[in-house]
C-alpha positions as CSV (number, residue, x, y, z in Angstrom):
1,M,-25.7,19.6,3.9
2,S,-22.6,20.2,1.8
3,V,-19.3,18.6,2.9
4,F,-17.9,22.2,2.6
5,S,-19.3,22.9,6.0
6,R,-17.1,20.1,7.5
7,F,-13.9,21.6,6.2
8,T,-11.8,23.5,8.7
9,P,-12.9,27.2,8.7
10,R,-9.6,28.4,7.4
11,L,-9.9,26.2,4.3
12,Q,-13.5,27.3,3.8
13,E,-12.5,31.0,3.8
14,A,-9.6,30.3,1.4
15,I,-11.7,28.4,-1.1
16,V,-14.2,31.3,-1.3
17,A,-11.8,34.2,-1.0
18,R,-8.7,32.9,-2.9
19,L,-10.3,30.6,-5.4
20,G,-13.6,32.3,-5.8
21,W,-15.6,29.1,-5.7
22,T,-19.2,29.1,-4.8
23,S,-19.9,25.4,-4.8
24,L,-18.3,21.9,-5.0
25,R,-18.8,19.4,-7.8
26,P,-20.6,16.2,-7.0
27,V,-17.4,14.1,-7.1
28,Q,-15.9,16.5,-4.6
29,E,-18.9,16.3,-2.3
30,E,-19.0,12.5,-2.3
31,A,-15.2,12.1,-2.0
32,G,-15.0,14.7,0.8
33,V,-17.5,12.8,2.9
34,A,-15.8,9.4,2.3
35,I,-12.3,10.7,3.1
36,L,-13.3,12.7,6.2
37,E,-15.1,9.6,7.5
38,G,-11.8,7.7,7.3
39,N,-12.5,5.3,4.4
40,N,-10.0,4.1,1.8
41,V,-11.4,5.6,-1.4
42,V,-11.1,5.3,-5.2
43,V,-12.3,8.5,-6.9
44,L,-13.4,8.2,-10.5
45,A,-13.8,11.2,-12.7
46,P,-12.7,12.2,-16.2
47,T,-9.7,14.4,-17.0
48,A,-10.3,17.9,-15.4
49,G,-13.2,16.4,-13.5
50,G,-12.0,17.8,-10.1
51,K,-10.3,14.7,-8.7
52,T,-7.4,16.5,-7.3
53,E,-9.5,18.9,-5.2
54,A,-11.8,16.0,-4.2
55,S,-8.9,14.3,-2.4
56,M,-6.7,17.3,-1.4
57,F,-9.3,19.6,0.2
58,P,-10.3,17.0,2.9
59,A,-6.7,16.0,3.3
60,I,-5.6,19.6,3.8
61,S,-8.5,20.2,6.2
62,R,-7.2,17.3,8.3
63,L,-3.7,18.7,8.3
64,V,-5.0,22.0,9.7
65,D,-7.1,20.3,12.4
66,E,-4.4,17.8,13.3
67,P,-1.1,19.6,13.1
68,T,2.1,17.6,12.7
69,D,5.9,18.3,12.6
70,T,6.5,15.7,10.0
71,V,4.8,14.5,6.8
72,G,1.1,14.1,7.3
73,V,-0.1,13.5,3.7
74,L,1.7,11.8,0.9
75,Y,0.8,12.6,-2.8
76,V,2.3,10.0,-5.2
77,A,2.3,10.5,-9.0
78,P,3.4,7.8,-11.4
79,I,5.6,10.2,-13.5
80,K,7.7,13.3,-12.6
81,A,6.0,15.4,-15.3
82,L,2.7,15.0,-13.5
83,L,4.3,15.7,-10.2
84,N,5.8,19.0,-11.5
85,N,2.6,19.9,-13.2
86,Q,0.6,19.6,-9.9
87,A,3.3,21.3,-7.8
88,D,2.0,24.9,-8.2
89,R,-1.7,23.9,-7.7
90,L,-1.0,22.0,-4.5
91,G,1.5,24.6,-3.4
92,L,-1.3,27.2,-3.7
93,Y,-3.8,25.0,-1.8
94,T,-1.4,24.4,1.1
95,E,0.0,28.0,1.2
96,M,-3.5,29.6,1.5
97,V,-4.1,27.8,4.8
98,G,-0.5,28.3,6.1
99,L,0.9,24.9,5.3
100,H,3.7,23.8,3.1
101,R,4.3,21.2,0.4
102,F,7.6,19.8,-0.9
103,V,8.3,18.0,-4.2
104,W,10.9,15.3,-4.1
105,H,12.0,13.5,-7.2
106,G,15.2,12.7,-9.1
107,D,15.7,16.4,-10.2
108,T,15.2,17.9,-6.8
109,P,18.5,19.7,-5.7
110,D,20.4,18.2,-2.7
111,N,20.3,21.4,-0.7
112,D,16.5,21.5,-1.0
113,R,16.3,17.9,0.2
114,R,18.5,18.6,3.2
115,R,16.4,21.6,4.1
116,F,13.2,19.5,3.9
117,L,14.7,16.8,6.1
118,R,15.5,19.4,8.7
119,E,12.0,21.0,8.5
120,P,9.6,18.6,6.8
121,S,6.6,19.9,5.0
122,E,3.2,18.6,5.9
123,L,2.5,17.5,2.3
124,L,5.1,15.5,0.5
125,M,4.8,15.1,-3.3
126,T,6.9,12.3,-4.8
127,T,7.1,9.3,-7.1
128,P,7.3,5.6,-6.1
129,E,11.0,5.5,-7.1
130,S,11.9,8.5,-4.9
131,L,10.0,6.9,-2.0
132,E,12.3,3.9,-2.4
133,V,15.3,6.2,-2.3
134,M,14.1,7.7,1.0
135,L,13.8,4.3,2.5
136,V,17.3,3.2,1.4
137,S,19.2,6.4,1.9
138,Q,21.4,6.6,5.0
139,R,20.7,10.4,5.1
140,V,17.0,10.0,5.5
141,D,15.5,9.1,8.9
142,A,12.5,7.4,7.3
143,A,11.1,6.3,10.7
144,K,11.0,9.9,11.9
145,L,9.8,11.3,8.6
146,F,6.8,9.1,8.3
147,T,5.9,8.4,11.9
148,D,2.8,10.7,11.7
149,L,1.8,9.9,8.1
150,K,-2.0,9.6,8.0
151,L,-3.1,9.6,4.3
152,V,-1.6,8.6,0.9
153,V,-3.1,9.9,-2.3
154,V,-2.1,8.0,-5.5
155,D,-2.9,10.0,-8.6
156,E,-3.7,8.2,-11.9
157,V,-4.0,4.9,-10.0
158,H,-5.4,3.1,-13.0
159,A,-2.1,3.7,-14.8
160,V,-0.1,1.7,-12.2
161,A,-2.5,-0.9,-11.0
162,G,-1.6,-4.3,-12.5
163,T,1.9,-3.2,-13.5
164,D,5.4,-3.6,-12.1
165,R,5.3,0.0,-10.9
166,G,2.1,-0.6,-9.1
167,A,3.4,-3.7,-7.4
168,H,6.5,-1.7,-6.4
169,L,4.4,1.1,-5.0
170,M,2.3,-1.2,-2.9
171,S,5.4,-2.9,-1.5
172,V,6.9,0.5,-0.6
173,L,3.7,1.7,1.0
174,E,3.6,-1.4,3.1
175,R,7.2,-0.7,4.2
176,I,6.2,2.9,5.1
177,R,3.0,1.6,6.9
178,K,5.2,-0.1,9.4
179,L,6.9,3.3,10.2
180,S,3.7,5.2,10.8
181,R,1.6,5.0,14.0
182,H,-1.6,5.2,11.9
183,D,-3.4,2.8,9.7
184,L,-2.6,4.5,6.4
185,Q,-5.7,5.8,4.7
186,R,-5.4,5.2,0.9
187,V,-7.0,7.4,-1.8
188,G,-6.7,6.6,-5.5
189,L,-7.6,9.0,-8.2
190,S,-8.5,7.4,-11.5
191,A,-10.1,7.9,-14.9
192,T,-13.0,5.6,-15.6
193,V,-12.2,1.9,-15.4
194,G,-14.3,-1.2,-15.7
195,N,-13.5,-2.7,-12.3
196,P,-13.0,0.0,-9.7
197,E,-13.9,-2.3,-6.8
198,E,-10.9,-4.5,-7.7
199,I,-8.6,-1.6,-7.8
200,L,-9.9,-0.4,-4.4
201,H,-9.3,-3.9,-3.0
202,W,-5.7,-3.8,-4.4
203,L,-5.0,-0.3,-3.1
204,Q,-6.2,-1.1,0.4
205,G,-3.3,-3.5,0.9
206,T,-3.2,-4.4,4.6
207,S,-5.3,-1.4,5.7
208,Q,-8.3,-2.4,7.9
209,R,-10.3,0.7,6.9
210,P,-13.6,0.3,5.0
211,G,-13.4,1.0,1.3
212,V,-15.6,3.2,-0.9
213,V,-15.7,3.8,-4.6
214,V,-16.8,7.4,-5.5
215,D,-18.3,7.4,-9.0
216,P,-21.1,9.9,-9.3
217,P,-23.2,9.9,-12.4
218,K,-21.6,11.7,-15.3
219,P,-23.8,14.3,-17.0
220,L,-24.5,13.5,-20.6
221,S,-22.5,15.7,-22.9
222,R,-22.2,16.1,-26.6
223,K,-19.0,14.9,-28.3
224,Q,-17.5,15.8,-31.6
225,L,-16.0,12.8,-33.3
226,L,-14.6,12.4,-36.7
227,V,-12.7,9.5,-38.4
228,V,-10.7,10.6,-41.4
229,Y,-9.1,8.3,-43.9
230,R,-6.0,9.4,-45.9
231,P,-3.7,6.8,-47.5
232,D,-0.5,8.7,-46.9
233,L,1.1,10.2,-43.8
234,A,2.0,13.4,-45.6
235,L,-1.6,13.9,-46.5
236,I,-2.6,13.2,-42.9
237,A,-0.1,15.8,-41.6
238,E,-1.3,18.3,-44.1
239,E,-4.9,18.0,-43.1
240,A,-4.0,17.9,-39.4
241,A,-2.1,21.2,-40.0
242,R,-5.2,22.8,-41.3
243,S,-7.2,21.5,-38.3
244,A,-4.7,22.8,-35.9
245,R,-4.4,26.2,-37.4
246,G,-5.6,29.0,-35.1
247,V,-6.3,26.7,-32.1
248,K,-4.4,24.8,-29.5
249,S,-4.2,21.0,-30.1
250,L,-2.6,17.8,-29.1
251,F,-1.8,15.3,-31.9
252,F,-1.4,11.8,-30.3
253,C,0.7,9.3,-32.3
254,Q,1.2,5.6,-31.6
255,S,4.9,5.6,-32.0
256,R,7.8,8.1,-31.7
257,A,8.7,7.5,-35.4
258,T,5.2,8.6,-36.5
259,A,5.3,11.6,-34.1
260,E,8.6,12.7,-35.6
261,A,7.4,12.3,-39.2
262,V,4.1,14.1,-38.5
263,A,5.8,17.0,-36.8
264,S,8.3,17.4,-39.7
265,H,5.4,17.5,-42.2
266,M,3.3,19.9,-40.2
267,R,6.2,22.2,-39.6
268,R,6.7,22.5,-43.3
269,A,3.0,23.3,-43.7
270,G,3.6,26.3,-41.5
271,T,2.1,25.1,-38.2
272,M,3.9,25.9,-35.0
273,V,4.7,22.4,-33.8
274,Y,6.4,21.0,-30.7
275,V,7.4,17.4,-30.2
276,H,6.9,15.6,-26.9
277,H,7.9,12.0,-26.3
278,S,10.2,10.1,-24.0
279,A,13.3,10.3,-26.3
280,V,13.1,14.1,-26.5
281,S,15.3,15.8,-23.9
282,R,13.6,16.9,-20.7
283,E,14.6,20.5,-21.5
284,E,12.9,20.3,-24.9
285,R,9.7,18.8,-23.3
286,L,9.5,21.5,-20.7
287,I,9.9,24.2,-23.3
288,A,7.1,22.6,-25.4
289,E,4.8,22.5,-22.3
290,E,5.5,26.0,-21.2
291,Q,5.3,27.7,-24.6
292,F,2.2,25.7,-25.5
293,H,0.5,26.6,-22.2
294,H,0.7,30.3,-22.9
295,G,0.1,30.2,-26.7
296,S,-3.1,30.0,-28.6
297,D,-2.0,28.7,-32.0
298,A,0.2,25.7,-31.7
299,C,0.2,21.9,-31.8
300,I,2.1,19.4,-29.6
301,V,2.7,16.2,-31.5
302,C,3.2,13.6,-28.8
303,T,3.0,9.9,-27.8
304,S,1.4,8.7,-24.6
305,T,3.6,11.1,-22.6
306,L,0.8,13.7,-22.5
307,E,-2.0,11.2,-21.9
308,L,-2.0,11.4,-18.1
309,G,-3.3,14.5,-16.4
310,I,-0.5,17.0,-17.3
311,D,-2.1,20.4,-17.6
312,V,-1.1,22.2,-20.8
313,G,-3.8,24.8,-20.5
314,D,-7.2,25.0,-22.2
315,L,-7.1,22.7,-25.2
316,D,-9.3,23.2,-28.3
317,R,-8.7,19.9,-30.2
318,V,-7.4,16.4,-29.8
319,L,-6.1,14.8,-33.0
320,Q,-5.1,11.1,-33.1
321,S,-3.0,9.3,-35.6
322,E,-4.6,5.9,-36.3
323,A,-6.2,4.8,-33.0
324,P,-5.0,4.0,-29.4
325,D,-5.0,0.5,-28.2
326,T,-7.6,0.9,-25.4
327,V,-10.9,2.6,-24.8
328,S,-9.4,4.0,-21.6
329,S,-6.7,5.8,-23.6
330,F,-9.2,7.2,-26.0
331,L,-11.4,8.6,-23.2
332,Q,-8.4,9.9,-21.4
333,R,-7.1,11.8,-24.5
334,M,-10.5,13.1,-25.5
335,G,-11.0,14.3,-22.0
336,R,-8.3,16.8,-22.4
337,T,-10.8,18.9,-24.4
338,G,-14.2,20.3,-23.5
339,R,-13.1,22.0,-20.3
340,R,-14.1,25.6,-21.1
341,E,-17.7,26.9,-20.9
342,G,-19.5,26.1,-24.2
343,Q,-16.7,23.9,-25.5
344,V,-17.3,20.3,-26.6
345,A,-15.0,17.4,-26.0
346,N,-13.7,16.2,-29.3
347,T,-11.3,13.8,-31.1
348,T,-10.4,13.6,-34.8
349,F,-8.9,10.3,-35.9
350,F,-6.5,10.5,-38.9
351,C,-6.2,7.0,-40.2
352,E,-3.7,5.9,-42.8
353,T,-4.8,2.2,-42.8
354,T,-8.0,0.2,-42.9
355,D,-7.3,-1.3,-39.5
356,G,-6.9,2.2,-38.1
357,V,-10.4,3.1,-39.3
358,L,-11.9,-0.1,-37.9
359,Q,-10.2,0.3,-34.6
360,A,-11.3,3.9,-34.2
361,I,-14.9,2.8,-34.8
362,A,-14.7,0.0,-32.3
363,L,-13.3,2.3,-29.6
364,I,-16.0,4.9,-30.2
365,E,-18.8,2.3,-30.1
366,L,-17.5,0.5,-27.0
367,A,-17.1,3.9,-25.2
368,K,-20.7,4.8,-26.2
369,S,-21.9,1.6,-24.7
370,G,-20.2,2.4,-21.4
371,W,-17.6,-0.3,-21.7
372,V,-14.0,0.3,-20.4
373,E,-11.2,-2.1,-19.9
374,H,-10.7,-3.9,-16.6
375,V,-7.4,-3.5,-14.8
376,S,-6.0,-6.9,-14.0
377,V,-3.8,-7.3,-11.0
378,N,-1.0,-9.9,-11.3
379,E,-0.5,-11.7,-8.0
380,R,2.8,-13.3,-9.2
381,C,4.9,-10.2,-10.0
382,W,8.3,-11.8,-9.9
383,P,10.3,-8.8,-11.1
384,V,9.2,-6.7,-8.2
385,L,9.8,-9.5,-5.7
386,I,13.4,-9.7,-6.8
387,H,13.7,-5.9,-6.9
388,Q,12.3,-5.5,-3.4
389,L,14.6,-8.2,-2.0
390,L,17.6,-6.3,-3.4
391,A,16.3,-3.0,-2.2
392,M,15.5,-4.3,1.4
393,S,19.0,-5.8,1.5
394,L,20.5,-2.5,0.5
395,A,18.4,-0.5,2.9
396,G,19.3,-2.6,6.0
397,D,22.8,-3.8,5.3
398,G,21.3,-7.2,4.5
399,V,17.9,-8.7,5.1
400,A,16.9,-12.0,6.8
401,P,14.6,-14.2,4.6
402,Q,11.9,-14.6,7.2
403,P,11.1,-10.9,7.8
404,A,11.5,-10.3,4.1
405,W,8.9,-13.0,3.4
406,E,6.5,-11.7,6.1
407,H,6.5,-8.3,4.4
408,L,6.4,-9.4,0.7
409,S,3.7,-12.0,1.2
410,R,1.4,-9.1,2.3
411,V,1.8,-7.2,-0.9
412,P,-1.3,-7.8,-3.1
413,D,0.8,-8.3,-6.3
414,L,2.9,-11.0,-4.6
415,R,0.2,-13.0,-2.8
416,G,0.1,-15.7,-5.5
417,I,3.8,-16.7,-4.8
418,G,4.1,-19.4,-2.2
419,R,6.7,-19.8,0.5
420,E,8.4,-22.8,-1.1
421,E,8.7,-20.8,-4.4
422,F,10.2,-17.9,-2.4
423,D,12.8,-20.1,-0.7
424,R,13.6,-21.7,-4.1
425,L,14.2,-18.2,-5.6
426,V,16.4,-17.2,-2.7
427,D,18.5,-20.4,-3.0
428,W,18.9,-19.7,-6.7
429,M,20.0,-16.1,-6.2
430,I,22.6,-17.2,-3.6
431,H,23.9,-19.9,-6.0
432,D,23.9,-17.4,-8.8
433,E,25.9,-14.9,-6.7
434,S,23.1,-12.2,-6.7
435,F,23.1,-12.6,-2.9
436,V,25.7,-13.8,-0.3
437,A,24.2,-15.4,2.8
438,T,26.1,-14.3,5.9
439,G,25.0,-14.4,9.5
440,G,21.5,-15.4,8.5
441,R,21.1,-12.4,6.3
442,L,21.1,-11.8,2.5
443,V,23.7,-9.3,1.4
444,L,24.1,-8.1,-2.2
445,G,26.4,-10.4,-4.0
446,P,28.9,-9.7,-6.8
447,K,26.4,-10.3,-9.7
448,A,23.9,-7.8,-8.3
449,E,26.7,-5.3,-7.5
450,R,28.0,-5.5,-11.0
451,R,24.6,-4.9,-12.5
452,F,23.2,-2.3,-10.2
453,G,26.0,-0.8,-8.2
454,R,26.8,2.0,-10.6
455,R,26.1,5.6,-9.5
456,N,25.5,4.5,-5.9
457,F,22.8,2.0,-6.9
458,M,20.6,4.6,-8.7
459,E,19.8,2.0,-11.4
460,L,18.3,-0.3,-8.8
461,F,15.7,2.3,-7.6
462,A,13.7,2.3,-10.8
463,V,11.6,-0.9,-11.3
464,F,11.0,-0.4,-14.9
465,S,13.6,-1.6,-17.3
466,S,15.3,1.4,-18.8
467,P,16.7,0.3,-22.2
468,Q,20.3,1.3,-22.7
469,S,20.1,4.7,-24.3
470,Y,22.6,7.1,-26.1
471,T,22.5,10.8,-25.7
472,V,22.1,12.7,-29.0
473,Q,24.2,15.9,-29.1
474,T,25.2,18.4,-31.7
475,G,28.8,19.1,-32.4
476,T,28.6,22.1,-30.0
477,G,27.4,19.8,-27.2
478,Q,23.7,20.8,-27.3
479,S,21.5,17.9,-26.0
480,L,18.7,16.9,-28.4
481,G,17.4,13.7,-26.8
482,T,18.1,10.0,-26.6
483,L,18.2,6.9,-28.9
484,N,17.7,3.3,-27.9
485,Q,20.7,0.9,-28.1
486,E,19.0,-1.2,-30.7
487,F,18.6,1.9,-33.0
488,V,22.1,3.1,-32.4
489,D,23.5,-0.3,-33.4
490,R,22.1,0.3,-36.9
491,L,23.6,3.8,-37.4
492,V,26.4,4.3,-39.9
493,E,28.7,7.3,-39.4
494,G,28.5,9.7,-42.3
495,V,25.6,7.9,-43.9
496,T,22.6,7.6,-41.6
497,C,20.0,10.3,-41.2
498,F,17.1,10.3,-38.8
499,L,14.4,12.5,-37.3
500,L,14.4,13.8,-33.7
501,G,12.5,16.7,-32.3
502,G,10.8,17.0,-35.7
503,R,14.1,17.8,-37.4
504,A,16.4,15.8,-39.6
505,W,19.9,15.0,-38.3
506,A,22.9,13.3,-39.9
507,V,25.1,11.0,-37.9
508,L,28.7,12.3,-37.5
509,E,30.0,10.1,-34.9
510,V,28.9,7.3,-32.6
511,R,30.8,7.1,-29.3
512,H,30.1,3.9,-27.5
513,D,32.5,4.6,-24.6
514,D,30.3,7.3,-23.1
515,R,27.1,6.4,-25.1
516,R,26.8,9.5,-27.2
517,V,25.7,10.1,-30.8
518,V,27.1,13.3,-32.4
519,V,25.0,14.8,-35.1
520,G,24.7,17.7,-37.5
521,P,21.8,19.1,-39.5
522,A,20.7,17.1,-42.5
523,P,18.7,18.3,-45.5
524,R,16.1,15.7,-45.1
525,G,15.7,12.9,-42.6
526,K,14.7,9.3,-42.8
527,Q,12.2,7.9,-40.3
528,P,13.9,6.1,-37.4
529,T,12.8,2.7,-36.3
530,W,12.0,3.4,-32.7
531,G,12.0,0.6,-30.1
532,G,8.9,-1.5,-30.3
533,F,10.6,-4.8,-30.4
534,I,7.9,-6.5,-28.2
535,P,4.6,-7.2,-30.0
536,Q,1.7,-4.9,-29.0
537,F,-1.6,-6.8,-28.6
538,L,-5.2,-5.6,-29.0
539,S,-7.6,-7.0,-26.5
540,E,-10.1,-9.7,-27.5
541,A,-13.0,-7.2,-26.6
542,I,-11.8,-4.7,-29.2
543,C,-11.2,-7.3,-31.9
544,R,-14.6,-8.8,-31.3
545,K,-16.1,-5.3,-31.6
546,I,-14.3,-4.8,-34.9
547,R,-15.9,-8.1,-36.1
548,D,-19.3,-6.9,-35.0
549,V,-18.8,-3.6,-36.9
550,L,-17.9,-5.5,-40.1
551,A,-20.8,-7.9,-39.7
552,C,-23.5,-5.3,-39.2
553,E,-25.0,-2.7,-41.6
554,D,-24.9,0.3,-39.2
555,I,-24.0,3.7,-40.5
556,Y,-21.6,5.8,-38.5
557,N,-22.2,9.5,-39.0
558,Y,-18.7,10.4,-37.7
559,L,-17.0,8.8,-40.7
560,T,-15.8,11.0,-43.6
561,P,-17.0,9.7,-47.0
562,E,-13.5,8.2,-47.7
563,A,-13.6,6.3,-44.3
564,A,-17.2,5.2,-44.9
565,A,-16.2,3.8,-48.3
566,L,-13.3,2.0,-46.8
567,L,-15.6,0.4,-44.2
568,A,-18.1,-0.7,-47.0
569,E,-15.2,-2.2,-49.0
570,R,-14.0,-4.1,-46.0
571,R,-17.5,-5.4,-45.2
572,D,-17.9,-6.7,-48.7
573,A,-14.4,-8.4,-48.7
574,L,-15.1,-10.3,-45.5
575,A,-18.8,-10.8,-45.8
576,R,-18.5,-14.5,-46.5
577,L,-15.9,-15.1,-43.8
578,I,-17.9,-13.4,-40.9
579,A,-21.4,-14.7,-41.9
580,P,-23.2,-16.7,-39.2
581,G,-21.9,-20.2,-39.1
582,S,-18.9,-19.5,-41.3
583,P,-15.6,-21.1,-40.1
584,G,-13.9,-17.8,-41.0
585,V,-11.3,-19.6,-43.1
586,D,-10.1,-18.7,-46.6
587,I,-7.4,-20.1,-48.8
588,A,-5.4,-17.8,-51.1
589,D,-1.8,-17.2,-52.2
590,S,-0.8,-20.7,-51.0
591,E,-1.8,-20.0,-47.4
592,I,-4.7,-20.7,-45.1
593,R,-6.1,-17.6,-43.3
594,W,-8.1,-18.2,-40.1
595,W,-10.0,-15.0,-39.2
596,T,-10.6,-15.4,-35.4
597,F,-10.9,-11.7,-34.3
598,A,-9.7,-13.1,-30.9
599,G,-7.0,-10.5,-30.1
600,G,-3.2,-10.8,-30.1
601,R,-2.6,-12.9,-27.0
602,V,-5.3,-15.5,-27.8
603,N,-4.0,-15.7,-31.4
604,T,-0.4,-16.1,-30.2
605,T,-1.6,-19.0,-28.0
606,L,-3.3,-20.6,-30.9
607,R,-0.1,-20.1,-33.0
608,Y,2.1,-22.0,-30.5
609,G,-0.4,-24.7,-29.7
610,L,-1.2,-25.4,-33.4
611,G,2.5,-25.2,-34.2
612,R,3.1,-28.3,-32.0
613,L,0.3,-30.2,-34.0
614,L,1.4,-29.0,-37.4
615,D,5.0,-29.8,-37.7
616,G,6.8,-27.9,-40.6
617,V,4.0,-25.3,-40.9
618,Q,4.7,-21.6,-40.5
619,I,2.0,-19.8,-38.5
620,I,2.0,-16.0,-38.3
621,P,-0.5,-14.5,-35.9
622,D,-1.7,-10.9,-35.5
623,N,-4.7,-9.4,-33.7
624,F,-7.3,-10.6,-36.2
625,L,-6.2,-13.8,-37.9
626,L,-3.6,-16.6,-38.2
627,R,-1.8,-17.2,-41.5
628,L,-0.6,-20.7,-42.1
629,R,1.9,-21.7,-44.8
630,G,3.6,-25.0,-45.6
631,D,4.4,-27.3,-48.5
632,D,2.4,-30.2,-47.2
633,L,-0.3,-28.1,-45.5
634,T,-3.8,-29.0,-46.7
635,F,-7.2,-27.9,-45.5
636,P,-8.1,-31.3,-44.0
637,R,-4.8,-31.4,-42.1
638,F,-5.6,-27.9,-40.7
639,Q,-9.1,-29.1,-39.8
640,D,-7.7,-32.1,-38.0
641,A,-5.2,-30.0,-36.0
642,V,-7.9,-27.5,-34.9
643,A,-10.2,-30.4,-33.8
644,A,-7.3,-31.9,-31.9
645,F,-6.5,-28.6,-30.3
646,R,-10.0,-28.3,-28.9
647,S,-9.5,-31.6,-27.1
648,P,-9.2,-31.3,-23.2
649,A,-6.3,-33.7,-23.5
650,V,-4.2,-31.1,-25.3
651,W,-4.9,-28.4,-22.6
652,D,-4.1,-30.9,-19.8
653,D,-0.8,-31.9,-21.4
654,E,1.8,-30.2,-19.2
655,G,4.7,-31.5,-21.2
656,L,3.2,-29.9,-24.3
657,W,2.8,-26.5,-22.7
658,N,6.1,-26.6,-20.9
659,G,7.8,-27.3,-24.3
660,I,5.9,-24.3,-25.7
661,F,6.9,-22.0,-22.9
662,D,10.5,-23.1,-23.3
663,S,10.4,-22.2,-27.0
664,L,9.0,-18.6,-26.5
665,P,11.2,-15.8,-27.6
666,G,13.4,-14.4,-24.9
667,Y,11.9,-10.9,-24.8
668,R,13.5,-8.6,-22.3
669,L,10.4,-7.6,-20.2
670,S,12.3,-6.6,-17.0
671,K,15.8,-5.5,-16.2
672,F,15.8,-8.1,-13.5
673,Q,15.5,-11.0,-15.9
674,P,19.3,-11.7,-15.8
675,L,18.9,-12.4,-12.1
676,M,15.9,-14.7,-12.6
677,P,16.2,-18.5,-12.5
678,P,15.1,-20.1,-15.7
679,W,11.7,-21.3,-14.4
680,V,10.8,-17.7,-13.2
681,E,11.9,-16.1,-16.5
682,R,9.9,-18.6,-18.4
683,E,6.8,-17.7,-16.4
684,V,7.3,-14.0,-16.8
685,V,7.6,-14.3,-20.6
686,A,4.8,-16.8,-20.8
687,R,2.5,-14.5,-18.9
688,Y,3.0,-11.7,-21.5
689,L,2.8,-13.7,-24.7
690,P,0.2,-16.5,-24.5
691,D,-3.2,-16.4,-22.8
692,L,-4.1,-20.0,-22.1
693,T,-7.3,-19.2,-20.2
694,G,-8.5,-16.8,-22.8
695,A,-7.7,-19.2,-25.7
696,K,-9.3,-22.2,-24.1
697,R,-12.5,-20.1,-23.4
698,W,-12.5,-18.7,-26.9
699,L,-12.2,-22.2,-28.5
700,G,-15.1,-23.3,-26.3
701,E,-17.3,-20.3,-27.3
702,D,-16.4,-20.5,-31.0
703,Q,-19.3,-22.5,-32.5
704,T,-18.1,-22.6,-36.1
705,A,-17.3,-25.9,-37.7
706,F,-14.9,-26.6,-40.6
């Protein structure tokens, strides 16, 4: 019997009459049963696979059968764009059964919010940051608003699990859980991931409901894949322009600089191009989405801003500059195509480099084998612990340490932090004047007030560190987008040109007092150096797969002749280094190159560990190898250092590793770092850069001998 028969009659009639549906998809059948039976659920399906309806139909059915005067269902999206994109769809689904939905985020007008608070809608759509605002705001009676909340749907849950935003969301949900008279049912919607059971366990939090992963078999479908090699970005853009002509396409780029340059080239080739990335103004992004949605011959050149499930209409092609960093991203992007009857999901990789070609092959082959990245949950998420202490203090006119600890210790992402560590952090923040202890409560101190008190503490509500940005405007005041502080610091008035929105601009004036850059049209722009100051690492799994691709003789039919020739050339060049039993070391140009194919974090760990054993030697790691240079560096000395590094004594030497952690670059990974004690900041940075567990395991598995 179909789960459709268990939906309330009013919803059944609407699905047939208003939507014209005659059946449900397998994922909607399975998810509907699991949700109606009261389980916590993670629903896995590709883009456009029907996840939204799988969760919302049973949720709406319950809202009809169990009426409420307050919020009964909460839909949480990680980004505002996705929230806005789903607003019409969920508005239709609620309206057709006589219910209402409300969208609350940073751009929602105050009068609309006041009207909602007077007469709450049954379905509230919001972001984690806006939920925090509701809990903190004196104008919101959160206890009344969420008293009858029964179910929370988290869209794109794989995009937040294991991140600061995910930890923040879980803490906020636990705070809301205490306001509701129900054990909150949690439903996560996700693309395919390697460890859905772990994500489900994380999402459940303190809920006592049973958990179910809904992952019906995916029907086999044909894919159209092509890997193109062109040695110049202008040639890539020219060929992409031909591919995009007469169809609707997305061209994903790995950086904003590349997106701007590609868009500029494609526009000169006559293609209708829109640019979509986080530095382009919101108005420009909305225009791009709207015009693209209704067009049939256009290309949006974008970064990851369009990777999540934002609907830009039926898409013909996905184009990709180089290759994304994960199999998950590749599948998510390819999944934007193949939605229409008779259409095939497709991706064309346009690679400018040898590494791009190899990475594209590795992603495709891993995906074909069914492998997808695991999402790792960090149980010692210090930035969110600090953020939530500040937010709870602000919400309650101070917070006592004991109830704060009782709440925070229940959050999955904070369970690895012990009570003594928590007390030590609180003592430090009092000493550092982030808090003032008064009457047994922690009240925001002068340091926290100075950093986060602007605009009524709006800067505090977002967990992610928002780099200081400057608004880019024309001389007439038209907003074009934003630039990072680091980029602005390199601008020279009357000299510098850069690309933004696919067009070249000349810098007329930099106003630091109100953070504005005034520009005028330039005849030809220079590529800006966008952000990207923190190294981006490839995983060990992808790098190992690249080594396997180089070591085998397989033929990949999706390579163009130029890409196939490049692969053959690379195989020949590295044949000796990746042969069975080879140490993977070559000496050339006065340097030793150790080809590990171990990934960026493992290689970074090797770099710092060997650096302590090879005094005076410069070691430069990347995702595939380490380069060692030094006047007195010899191969025997290198051999001795690697042999010593394999010794358990090195890995058990706390003094050695503490010294390494102290020497790590002070990357700004969180805007709460200035409030962290030194030992916490060191741990946060050390968690991002080295991977001691992975490096130790890799050294144990590596059977080569020098």
